[in-house]
C-alpha positions in Angstrom: -63.8 65.6 67.0 -65.2 66.7 63.2 -66.7 64.2 61.3 -67.9 64.4 57.6 -71.6 65.0 56.9 -73.6 61.8 57.0 -70.6 59.5 58.0 -71.6 57.7 61.2 -68.4 56.8 63.6 -66.7 53.4 63.5 -67.3 51.0 66.4 -63.3 51.7 67.4 -63.7 55.5 66.9 -63.1 57.6 69.6 -66.0 60.2 70.4 -64.4 61.5 73.7 -60.8 62.2 73.0 -59.9 58.7 73.8 -57.5 56.6 71.8 -59.4 54.4 68.7 -58.2 51.5 71.3 -59.1 52.9 74.6 -62.7 53.3 74.0 -63.8 49.4 72.7 -61.5 48.0 75.6 -63.5 49.9 78.2 -66.7 49.2 76.2 -65.4 45.2 76.1 -64.9 45.4 79.9 -68.0 46.9 80.9 -69.8 44.3 78.3 -68.2 41.2 80.2 -69.0 42.5 83.2 -72.8 43.0 82.2 -72.9 39.4 80.6 -71.5 37.9 84.0 -74.0 39.5 86.1 -76.9 38.4 83.9 -75.4 35.0 83.3 -75.5 34.6 87.3 -79.4 35.4 86.9 -80.3 32.6 84.0 -78.2 30.0 85.4 -80.4 30.5 88.7 -83.4 30.7 86.7 -82.6 27.4 84.8 -81.5 25.6 88.1 -84.9 26.8 89.8 -87.3 26.1 86.9 -85.9 22.7 85.8 -87.1 21.0 88.9 -90.5 22.5 88.7 -91.0 20.9 85.2 -90.6 17.4 87.1 -93.9 18.0 88.5 -95.4 18.6 84.8 -93.6 15.7 83.3 -95.1 13.6 86.1 -98.7 15.1 85.2 -98.6 14.8 81.5 -96.1 11.8 80.7 -96.3 9.6 83.5 -95.7 6.7 81.1 -92.1 8.4 80.5 -91.7 9.7 83.6 -88.3 7.8 84.5 -86.6 8.7 81.3 -87.5 12.4 81.3 -86.5 12.6 85.0 -83.0 11.2 84.4 -82.9 13.8 81.1 -83.9 16.6 83.9 -80.9 15.3 86.5 -78.5 15.6 83.4 -80.1 19.1 82.9 -79.6 20.5 86.4 -76.1 19.0 86.5 -75.3 20.5 83.2 -76.4 24.1 84.4 -74.9 23.2 88.1 -71.4 22.6 86.4 -71.8 25.9 84.1 -73.1 28.3 87.0 -69.9 26.7 89.1 -67.4 27.6 86.2 -69.3 30.7 86.4 -68.9 31.7 90.0 -64.9 30.0 90.0 -64.3 32.1 87.0 -62.5 29.2 85.1 -59.8 30.8 83.0 -60.5 29.1 79.7 -64.2 29.5 79.9 -65.3 32.8 78.8 -69.2 34.1 79.5 -70.2 33.7 75.9 -68.7 30.0 75.7 -71.6 30.0 79.0 -74.2 31.3 77.5 -74.2 29.4 74.3 -74.3 26.4 76.9 -77.3 27.5 78.8 -79.2 27.4 75.4 -77.8 24.0 73.8 -77.8 22.0 76.7 -81.4 22.5 78.0 -82.3 22.1 74.2 -80.3 18.9 73.7 -82.3 17.5 76.7 -85.9 19.0 75.4 -84.9 17.2 72.2 -84.2 14.0 73.7 -87.6 14.2 75.8 -89.4 14.8 72.2 -87.5 11.6 70.9 -88.8 9.7 74.4 -92.4 10.6 73.6 -91.8 9.2 69.7 -93.1 12.8 68.4 -96.8 11.9 69.2 -97.3 15.6 69.5 -94.2 17.4 69.5 -95.5 19.9 71.7 -92.2 20.0 73.6 -90.9 21.9 70.7 -92.2 25.1 72.5 -89.6 24.5 74.8 -86.9 25.2 72.4 -88.5 28.1 71.7 -88.7 29.3 75.5 -85.2 29.0 76.1 -83.9 30.6 73.5 -86.2 33.6 74.3 -85.2 33.3 77.9 -81.5 33.5 76.9 -82.1 36.7 74.4 -84.5 38.6 76.9 -81.9 38.4 80.3 -78.8 38.4 78.2 -79.6 40.7 75.0 -75.6 41.4 74.3 -73.3 39.1 72.5 -75.3 38.0 69.4 -72.6 35.6 68.0 -73.1 33.3 71.4 -76.8 33.6 70.7 -76.4 32.5 67.1 -74.1 29.7 67.9 -76.5 28.4 70.6 -79.7 28.8 67.9 -78.1 27.0 65.1 -76.4 24.4 67.7 -79.8 23.6 68.8 -81.7 23.5 65.6 -79.3 21.3 64.2 -79.3 18.9 67.4 -83.0 19.1 66.8 -83.5 18.1 63.8 -80.5 15.8 63.0 -82.5 13.8 66.0 -85.5 13.9 64.4 -84.1 12.8 61.1 -82.0 9.7 63.1 -85.8 8.8 64.1 -87.3 8.3 60.6 -90.9 7.8 62.3 -90.8 11.3 63.6 -91.0 12.7 60.4 -94.6 11.3 59.5 -96.4 13.9 60.7 -94.9 16.9 58.2 -97.5 19.4 58.9 -96.8 19.5 62.6 -93.3 19.4 61.8 -93.5 22.1 59.3 -95.3 24.0 61.7 -92.6 23.7 64.4 -90.0 24.7 62.1 -91.9 27.8 61.0 -92.4 28.8 64.5 -88.8 27.7 65.5 -86.9 29.5 62.9 -89.2 33.0 63.1 -88.5 32.9 66.9 -84.6 32.3 66.2 -84.4 35.2 63.4 -86.8 37.4 65.6 -84.5 37.1 68.5 -81.2 37.3 67.0 -82.1 40.9 65.0 -83.2 41.8 68.4 -80.2 41.1 69.9 -78.0 42.4 67.5 -80.2 45.9 67.2 -79.9 46.0 71.4 -76.3 45.1 71.2 -75.5 48.2 69.0 -78.0 50.4 71.0 -76.4 49.6 74.1 -73.0 50.6 72.3 -74.3 53.5 71.1 -75.1 54.3 74.5 -72.1 53.7 76.0 -70.1 55.4 73.8 -72.7 58.5 74.7 -72.4 58.1 78.6 -68.4 58.0 78.0 -68.3 61.5 76.2 -70.7 63.0 78.6 -68.9 61.8 81.1 -65.4 63.0 79.6 -67.1 66.4 78.7 -68.7 66.8 82.8 -65.1 65.9 84.1 -63.5 68.4 81.9 -66.2 71.1 82.9 -65.9 70.4 86.4 -62.3 70.6 86.1 -62.5 74.1 84.6 -64.9 75.5 86.6 -62.2 74.2 89.9 -59.6 75.5 88.4 -61.3 78.9 87.3 -62.6 79.0 91.1 -59.2 78.1 92.7 -57.7 80.4 90.3 -60.2 83.4 91.5 -59.9 82.5 95.0 -56.1 82.6 94.9 -56.1 86.1 93.0 -58.7 87.5 95.7 -56.6 86.0 98.5 -53.4 87.3 97.3 -54.5 90.8 96.9 -56.3 91.1 99.9 -53.1 89.8 102.0 -51.0 92.0 99.8 -52.8 95.3 100.7 -52.5 98.7 101.9 -52.2 97.3 105.4 -48.4 96.0 104.0 -47.2 100.1 103.7 -47.6 101.0 107.4 -45.2 98.5 108.5 -42.6 98.9 105.6 -43.0 102.8 105.7 -42.3 102.4 109.7 -39.3 100.3 109.2 -37.9 102.3 106.5 -38.0 105.2 109.0 -36.5 103.1 111.6 -33.6 101.9 109.2 -33.0 105.7 108.4 -33.0 106.9 112.0 -30.5 104.0 112.9 -28.4 104.9 109.9 -28.2 108.7 111.2 -27.2 107.5 114.8 -24.7 104.8 114.4 -20.6 105.5 113.2 -19.6 102.1 113.5 -19.1 100.2 110.3 -20.3 96.7 110.7 -23.3 98.3 112.0 -23.9 100.6 109.3 -23.5 97.6 106.8 -26.3 95.8 108.7 -28.8 98.6 108.9 -27.9 99.3 105.3 -28.8 95.9 104.4 -32.2 96.3 106.0 -32.7 99.4 104.6 -32.0 98.2 100.9 -34.0 95.0 100.7 -37.1 96.6 102.9 -37.3 99.6 100.3 -37.1 97.0 97.6 -39.6 95.2 99.3 -42.0 98.1 99.2 -41.3 98.7 95.5 -42.5 95.3 94.7 -45.7 95.6 96.6 -46.7 98.6 95.2 -46.2 97.1 91.6 -48.3 94.4 92.4 -51.2 96.6 94.1 -50.9 98.8 90.9 -51.3 95.8 88.6 -54.2 95.0 91.1 -55.7 98.5 90.3 -55.3 98.3 86.7 -57.4 94.6 86.8 -60.1 96.5 88.8 -60.3 99.5 86.9 -59.3 101.6 89.3 -55.8 102.5 88.3 -56.4 106.0 86.9 -53.7 108.6 86.4 -53.1 111.6 88.0 -51.6 113.6 85.0 -50.1 117.0 85.3 -47.8 118.9 83.1 -44.1 118.5 84.0 -40.6 117.8 82.4 -40.1 114.5 81.4 -35.9 115.6 81.0 -36.1 116.4 84.8 -37.7 113.3 85.4 -35.2 111.0 83.5 -32.4 111.9 84.7 -33.7 111.8 88.3 -34.3 108.4 87.9 -30.8 107.2 86.2 -28.9 109.2 89.1 -30.2 106.5 91.4 -28.3 104.1 89.1 -25.1 105.9 88.6 -23.4 104.4 92.0 -20.2 103.4 90.6 -16.8 105.5 89.6 -17.3 104.5 85.6 -19.9 106.1 83.6 -22.4 103.5 82.3 -25.1 105.8 81.3 -25.3 108.3 78.4 -27.7 110.9 77.8 -29.1 112.1 74.1 -31.1 115.0 73.6 -31.9 115.3 77.8 -30.1 119.1 77.6 -33.0 120.7 77.0 -36.9 120.7 79.3 -39.3 118.2 77.2 -43.0 118.8 78.6 -45.4 116.3 78.6 -48.9 115.9 80.4 -48.7 112.6 82.4 -48.6 110.9 85.5 -44.8 111.4 87.2 -45.3 108.4 89.7 -46.1 106.1 87.1 -43.9 107.3 84.6 -41.2 107.0 87.1 -41.9 103.1 87.7 -41.6 102.9 84.2 -38.1 104.4 83.9 -37.2 102.5 86.8 -38.2 99.4 85.6 -36.6 99.7 82.0 -33.0 101.2 83.5 -32.8 98.2 86.3 -33.5 95.8 83.2 -30.9 97.1 81.1 -28.5 96.6 84.1 -29.5 93.3 85.3 -29.3 91.6 82.0 -25.9 93.1 80.9 -22.1 92.8 82.2 -21.5 94.2 85.1 -17.9 95.4 84.2 -19.2 96.4 80.5 -22.4 97.3 80.9 -23.3 100.4 78.8 -26.8 102.2 78.6 -28.0 105.0 76.2 -31.0 107.2 77.0 -32.3 109.0 74.3 -35.2 112.0 74.2 -36.9 113.7 71.6 -39.8 115.6 70.3 -41.5 114.5 67.4 -44.7 116.9 66.4 -47.2 116.3 69.5 -45.7 113.2 70.5 -42.3 112.4 72.9 -40.0 109.4 72.0 -38.2 108.2 74.7 -35.7 105.3 73.8 -33.2 103.1 76.3 -30.7 100.9 75.0 -28.2 98.3 76.3 -25.5 96.1 75.2 -26.7 93.3 77.2 -27.2 89.5 76.3 -30.7 90.5 73.9 -33.6 88.7 73.6 -34.2 85.9 71.7 -36.8 86.5 68.9 -39.2 83.8 70.0 -39.8 85.6 73.2 -40.1 89.0 72.1 -43.9 89.0 71.5 -43.9 87.4 75.5 -41.9 89.7 77.1 -44.9 92.2 78.0 -47.3 89.3 79.5 -47.5 88.8 83.4 -45.3 86.9 85.3 -43.3 86.0 81.9 -39.6 85.3 82.4 -37.4 84.6 79.3 -35.6 82.1 81.6 -37.3 79.7 84.0 -36.8 76.9 86.5 -34.8 76.8 89.0 -31.3 77.6 87.3 -32.3 81.1 85.9 -29.6 83.4 86.1 -31.4 86.6 87.2 -34.0 87.4 89.7 -37.2 88.8 89.2 -41.1 88.7 89.7 -41.8 88.9 85.8 -44.2 91.9 86.5 -41.7 94.9 85.5 -42.4 95.1 82.3 -46.2 94.3 82.1 -46.2 97.0 84.5 -44.7 99.3 81.9 -47.1 98.6 79.2 -49.8 99.0 81.2 -48.8 102.6 82.3 -47.6 103.3 78.7 -50.9 102.0 77.3 -53.0 104.2 79.9 -51.0 107.3 78.8 -52.2 106.5 75.3 -48.8 105.6 73.9 -46.8 102.3 72.6 -44.1 100.8 73.6 -41.6 98.3 71.3 -38.8 96.5 71.4 -36.0 95.6 69.3 -33.2 92.8 70.4 -30.4 90.5 69.1 -29.0 88.0 71.3 -25.7 88.6 72.4 -25.9 92.2 71.0 -28.4 94.4 73.4 -32.0 95.5 73.4 -33.3 98.9 72.7 -36.9 99.9 73.9 -39.1 102.8 72.4 -41.6 104.5 74.0 -43.9 106.8 72.1 -46.2 109.1 74.5 -48.4 112.1 73.5 -47.4 115.2 74.5 -51.1 116.2 76.0 -52.3 119.7 76.2 -49.1 121.5 77.6 -49.2 125.2 77.5 -47.1 128.2 78.1 -47.9 128.1 82.2 -44.8 126.9 84.2 -44.3 122.8 84.6 -45.1 121.5 88.2 -42.3 120.6 90.0 -41.5 117.2 91.2 -42.2 116.1 94.7 -40.0 113.9 96.6 -42.5 111.2 96.9 -42.9 111.2 93.0 -39.0 109.7 93.1 -39.0 107.2 95.8 -37.3 104.6 94.5 -35.5 101.2 96.0 -32.4 102.4 98.0 -29.2 101.2 96.3 -30.4 99.7 93.2 -28.4 97.0 91.6 -26.1 97.8 88.7 -25.3 94.6 87.6 -26.3 90.8 88.7 -26.6 90.3 92.1 -23.4 88.7 93.8 -21.2 89.2 91.0 -17.6 89.5 92.3 -18.5 88.4 95.8 -16.7 85.2 96.7 -14.7 84.5 99.5 -12.7 82.0 100.5 -13.0 79.9 103.4 -13.0 82.1 106.5 -10.3 82.2 109.4 -10.8 80.3 112.3 -9.9 77.4 114.4 -9.1 74.2 112.2 -11.1 71.8 114.5 -14.1 73.5 113.5 -16.7 72.5 110.6 -16.6 74.3 107.9 -20.3 75.4 106.3 -20.6 76.5 102.4 -22.9 79.1 101.8 -24.1 79.2 98.6 -26.9 82.2 97.3 -26.8 84.4 94.3 -27.8 87.4 96.5 -25.0 89.2 98.2 -27.0 90.4 101.0 -28.3 86.8 102.1 -24.8 85.5 101.9 -23.5 87.9 104.3 -26.2 87.6 106.5 -25.6 84.0 106.9 -22.0 84.0 107.2 -22.7 86.7 110.0 -25.4 84.0 111.9 -22.9 81.2 111.5 -19.6 82.6 111.8 -19.3 82.4 115.4 -19.3 78.6 115.4 -17.8 77.5 112.2 -15.6 78.1 109.6 -17.5 79.4 106.5 -17.0 79.7 102.7 -19.5 81.4 100.5 -20.3 81.0 96.8 -22.7 82.6 94.7 -23.7 79.7 92.6 -23.9 76.0 92.2 -21.3 75.6 90.1 -18.8 77.9 92.1 -19.9 76.1 95.0 -18.9 72.6 93.4 -15.7 73.9 92.4 -15.0 74.9 96.1 -16.1 71.9 97.9 -13.8 69.9 95.8 -11.1 71.7 96.6 -11.9 71.9 100.5 -14.6 69.8 101.2 -17.1 71.2 103.8 -18.9 69.4 106.6 -22.3 71.2 105.5 -23.6 72.9 102.5 -26.8 75.6 103.0 -27.4 76.2 99.5 -30.6 78.5 97.8 -32.4 76.8 95.2 -32.9 79.1 92.1 -29.2 80.1 91.1 -27.3 81.0 87.8 -25.3 78.5 86.1 -26.2 75.2 88.2 -29.3 75.4 90.6 -29.2 74.1 94.1 -30.9 70.8 92.9 -27.9 70.4 90.3 -25.7 71.1 92.9 -27.2 68.2 95.1 -27.1 65.8 92.5 -23.4 66.4 91.4 -22.4 66.1 95.0 -24.3 62.9 95.5 -22.3 61.6 92.4 -19.2 62.7 93.7 -17.0 60.0 95.7 -15.8 62.3 98.3 -18.5 64.7 98.8 -21.2 62.5 98.3 -22.3 62.1 102.1 -21.9 66.0 102.6 -25.1 67.2 104.4 -27.0 69.5 101.8 -29.8 71.9 103.3 -31.7 74.1 100.8 -32.6 77.3 102.1 -35.4 78.8 99.9 -37.9 81.1 99.3 -40.4 78.6 97.9 -42.4 77.8 101.1 -45.1 75.1 101.8 -45.2 71.7 102.2 -44.8 70.7 98.6 -41.9 72.4 98.2 -40.5 71.0 101.5 -41.7 67.3 99.9 -40.0 68.1 96.5 -36.6 69.4 98.2 -36.7 65.7 100.0 -37.4 64.0 97.4 -34.3 65.4 95.6 -32.0 64.1 98.4 -31.7 67.2 100.5 -30.8 66.4 104.3 -33.3 69.3 105.2 -35.5 71.8 104.1 -35.3 75.6 105.7 -37.9 78.1 104.1 -37.5 82.3 104.0 -37.9 83.9 106.2 -36.5 82.0 108.9 -35.2 82.5 112.2 -31.4 82.5 113.1 -31.6 80.2 116.2 -33.7 77.8 113.9 -30.7 77.7 111.5 -28.2 77.3 113.9 -30.2 74.6 115.2 -30.6 72.4 112.3 -26.9 73.0 111.0 -25.9 71.8 114.1 -27.9 69.0 114.8 -26.9 67.7 110.8 -23.4 68.0 111.2 -23.6 66.1 114.5 -25.5 63.4 112.8 -23.3 63.3 110.1 -20.2 62.9 112.5 -21.9 59.9 114.2 -22.9 58.6 110.9 -19.1 58.6 109.9 -18.4 56.6 113.3 -21.0 54.0 112.4 -19.6 53.6 109.1 -16.1 53.5 110.7 -17.2 50.2 113.1 -19.2 48.9 110.3 -16.1 48.6 108.0 -14.0 46.9 111.4 -17.0 44.5 112.0 -17.1 43.4 108.1 -13.3 42.6 108.4 -14.0 40.6 111.5 -16.8 38.8 110.7 -15.7 37.0 107.6 -15.1 33.2 108.2 -12.0 32.1 109.1 -11.6 30.1 106.2 -12.5 32.9 103.8 -9.9 34.9 105.3 -7.5 31.9 104.7 -8.4 32.1 101.2 -7.9 36.0 101.0 -4.2 35.7 102.7 -3.3 32.8 100.2 -4.6 34.4 97.4 -6.9 32.4 96.0 -10.0 34.0 97.2 -10.9 34.6 93.4 -12.3 30.9 93.4 -14.7 31.8 95.9 -15.4 35.2 95.3 -15.9 35.6 91.8 -19.9 35.8 90.9 -21.6 32.8 91.2 -25.2 31.0 91.7 -26.1 28.7 94.9 -28.4 28.2 97.0 -27.8 29.8 100.7 -29.5 30.5 103.9 -30.1 34.4 104.8 -30.9 35.5 108.1 -32.4 39.0 108.5 -32.3 40.8 112.2 -33.5 43.9 113.0 -34.2 46.2 116.2 -37.4 47.0 117.3 -38.5 50.6 118.6 -35.3 51.9 117.3 -36.8 54.8 115.0 -38.4 56.4 117.7 -35.5 55.8 119.8 -33.5 57.4 117.2 -35.3 60.5 117.4 -35.4 61.1 121.0 -32.4 59.6 122.5 -29.3 61.3 122.9 -26.3 60.9 120.4 -24.3 59.2 123.0 -27.0 56.6 124.2 -27.6 56.1 120.4 -24.3 55.1 119.6 -23.7 53.1 123.1 -26.8 50.9 122.2 -25.2 50.0 118.6 -22.3 49.0 120.0 -23.4 46.8 122.4 -25.8 45.1 120.0 -23.6 44.8 117.2 -20.5 43.6 119.4 -22.5 40.9 120.8 -24.5 40.0 117.3 -20.8 39.9 115.8 -19.4 37.5 118.3 -22.4 35.0 117.5 -21.8 35.6 113.8 -18.5 34.3 114.4 -18.9 31.6 116.2 -21.6 30.0 114.0 -19.4 30.7 111.0 -22.0 32.8 109.2 -21.4 35.3 106.2 -22.1 39.1 107.1 -23.7 40.6 104.2 -24.3 43.9 105.4 -24.4 45.7 108.6 -26.2 48.8 108.5 -27.5 50.3 112.0 -29.8 48.1 113.7 -29.9 45.7 110.6 -27.7 43.0 110.1 -28.1 40.3 107.3 -25.8 37.3 107.4 -26.0 34.0 105.2 -24.8 30.8 105.2 -23.2 27.7 102.9 -21.2 30.8 101.2 -18.2 31.3 100.5 -17.8 28.2 102.5 -19.8 25.0 102.3 -22.2 24.5 105.0 -24.5 21.5 104.2 -26.4 22.0 107.4 -26.7 25.5 106.5 -30.3 25.7 107.3 -30.2 24.4 110.7 -27.2 26.6 111.4 -29.0 29.5 110.8 -32.0 28.6 113.2 -29.6 28.0 115.9 -27.9 31.2 115.2 -31.3 32.8 115.3 -32.4 31.6 119.0 -28.7 32.3 120.3 -29.4 36.1 118.8 -32.9 36.2 120.3 -31.6 34.9 123.8 -28.7 37.5 123.6 -30.9 40.4 122.8 -33.2 39.3 125.6 -30.5 39.5 127.8 -29.4 43.2 126.5 -33.2 44.1 126.8 -32.8 43.7 130.1 -30.3 46.5 130.2 -31.5 48.8 128.4 -35.0 48.4 130.1 -33.1 49.5 133.3 -31.9 52.8 131.2 -35.6 53.4 129.9 -34.8 52.2 126.3 -37.6 50.2 125.3 -35.9 47.8 122.4 -36.4 44.5 121.1 -35.2 42.5 118.0 -37.4 40.3 115.4 -35.9 38.0 112.7 -36.4 36.5 109.6 -34.9 33.3 108.0 -35.2 32.2 104.3 -33.6 29.6 102.2 -33.2 29.7 98.3 -30.5 30.4 95.3 -28.8 33.7 94.9 -25.9 35.0 93.1 -23.2 35.4 94.9 -19.7 37.8 94.5 -17.7 40.8 94.8 -19.5 44.2 93.9 -18.3 47.7 94.2 -15.6 49.5 93.0 -11.8 49.5 92.7 -11.8 51.7 96.2 -14.9 49.7 98.3 -16.1 46.1 97.5 -18.6 44.2 99.3 -19.1 40.8 99.3 -22.9 40.4 98.4 -25.5 38.1 98.0 -28.8 39.4 95.3 -32.1 37.3 94.7 -35.3 36.8 95.8 -34.4 35.0 99.1 -32.7 37.8 100.5 -35.9 39.7 99.9 -38.0 37.3 101.6 -35.9 37.4 104.9 -35.8 40.8 104.7 -39.5 41.3 104.5 -40.2 38.1 107.1 -37.9 40.0 109.8 -40.2 43.5 109.0 -42.8 41.2 110.2 -41.7 40.3 113.0 -42.4 40.9 116.5 -40.2 41.2 119.4 -39.0 37.8 120.0 -40.3 36.0 117.0 -38.0 34.0 114.5 -40.4 34.3 111.2 -39.6 31.4 108.7 -41.6 30.2 105.2 -43.3 27.1 104.8 -40.9 26.0 102.6 -37.7 27.0 105.2 -40.1 25.1 108.0 -40.1 21.6 105.8 -36.1 21.7 105.9 -35.7 22.2 109.6 -39.1 20.4 111.0 -37.5 17.8 112.8 -35.4 20.0 114.4 -37.7 22.8 115.9 -41.0 23.4 117.3 -42.8 26.2 115.3 -46.3 28.0 115.9 -48.6 29.1 112.3 -48.5 32.7 111.7 -50.6 32.4 108.9 -50.5 33.7 105.3 -48.8 37.4 105.6 -48.7 39.6 102.3 -45.4 40.8 101.8 -44.1 43.5 99.6 -42.5 42.1 96.3 -44.3 38.6 96.4 -47.3 38.4 94.5 -48.9 35.4 96.3 -49.1 35.4 100.2 -46.6 33.4 102.0 -47.4 31.1 104.6 -45.5 31.9 107.7 -44.4 30.1 111.1 -42.6 31.6 114.0 -39.7 29.0 115.1 -40.1 29.3 119.3 -37.7 26.8 120.0 -35.6 23.4 119.5 -37.4 20.2 120.0 -36.7 17.8 122.9 -34.1 15.1 121.9 
């Protein structure tokens, strides 16, 4: 950041781009750690040195040894207390307090030693200076703590001398000691302040240097990565791609001439159209690469620009309506240039003109004229226009006016960039005028070059090769079909893609096994789905009006469609795109290009899985109705259910049971086996829930949560929960024996907890549940998640309630998600013998 000349940044002023609060906080954290580390050394020094001076006391002052020894013991105890406070990190004692205590406590003891000796020599005053000097050398940060310690020590020392008036008789010695002590204190204080300022400045410099180094390293990595990606990209998209694409085009053309059946000709034309478009895009990318490397030279020659313009424009006149209008193209217009490159310029301009115009109202005007030694070419359309703020950027590479997943128009963002490169290489200019809603006009000015009287060169076929079947409007417009005919029992698949060829291709892939409906964007797909709910939606991501992600979110919010499987079929490949799709809520993700068999397999598996889910939900609905206690059912029948079902707070006992090994079993088992196991398990557990008068809160697949003491009072709810858990464990063991004979390795873990929760009816008018919400439900679920097969895990709090009833073994302290402190856990192994 810039600073005024002569201005020194303040202590809280950032130097590395950090906020004015962030840097002092980081410095304070570092300073606290520094003081804490040095204090450990300081206290250890005091604890070690103090006993050594006991021997010196004995040799020098034997007559006062007992009193001096007592003071040494008090000093040692004070140092030990401070050291333990530091080690145990006592919350209300900070490091600066411990630093001041280290100075003050020894100096108080030293002052008492001087009083004991009746100040005969006052030689112990050197110990005061030694203590202050040691603290300042070892912990030279925190000048305030040093100042407080020095003032406190001197006040006590001279206060004690004043209290013992006789000690002031030797004024010479007293003044000498005062001079030395005061000088030492001032010198040490100045030293500590200067050191702390130096340390702060050094810390700021290190932070700034680290920040700069991180930025430089990140920039360097980014540049290297961009260079690597660019080299890798253009190494892969090389001239080698042209050979297989050329052979593919030749094969399609040959097949088209040999086939008379309409269905096959349509399929071949689709392949020919998209292969030629791919070749054209690759040629554009290679041209840009050559321009970057300086190898994009022009093969100039004299030719007729009028003939070139009409030849390119003829590729777009494929409809019965006349869309292109010519002005000034009645006479030849000679020009020296590269016809192959100028053909790409015209093709991109006309392609954009049609793409960004209404497919039924599109009108294009092409004007060509000579102005002195230059040629003026204009391409005007009546399309959607370009916002003024985007006009300066449309010729930049890879820039599109519309971005994101809901863009309305296809494209790579390199067409206009290539147009500008070619025009610039010809020594010309290109400008654009546009008004949103009124259309755009692109004006190209090219030098005519050295065109003499010699005949113009004829245009070769290779100069005019363009994508077959160039689009005359937004892809897929007007190509929407209702639900295809078929057997009513066949599942319905809704295909959503803004590319007409892709929709028809997917329809051919799936129509033999499913009824198929198609839509060209997310908005149309949602309307079709609400009218006729599909069994699965196969959708592209980047589409006009409503993207695939927006369609997915809208489907998930719809009451009827929310469980419909949605599969993303997109050109975005890689693990990152897959993760983004799945996190958005898609049921599956298929990158393009894909294999037909893979699409069929994934669609079939998802439809079957969702059918099984529906069956499980129906089973769950049936079980919920059965598992309510009889007394609750009576209350509902008599119309008094509001008395117990309204929201209220109550202490309950929650039991959570879950199958072990079910996830891997579900991934490999046949759907019939999966459903059979769940039915056996749910039926047996359900009967036990009824027998013990528990309330089933939810029954989700292999997981079950029940609670006691609500809606009906159960004073022995903790005991009931334990007995139910033991019965469940025994019943699961019996089921397990049968499962093992069929090759299914399954078990069950149980967690129990007691506590307060909010209870009552939740849901909508169409669907309601009686739910328990509170930390107790989370604790029971977490304990269940930690339980191995055959274990019934409870907390120490719950065990204290049922301890007279059960036998339990300690598990230890478990760190459970959602709980700040570890939970002491026990495994209930059985009931105590009576």
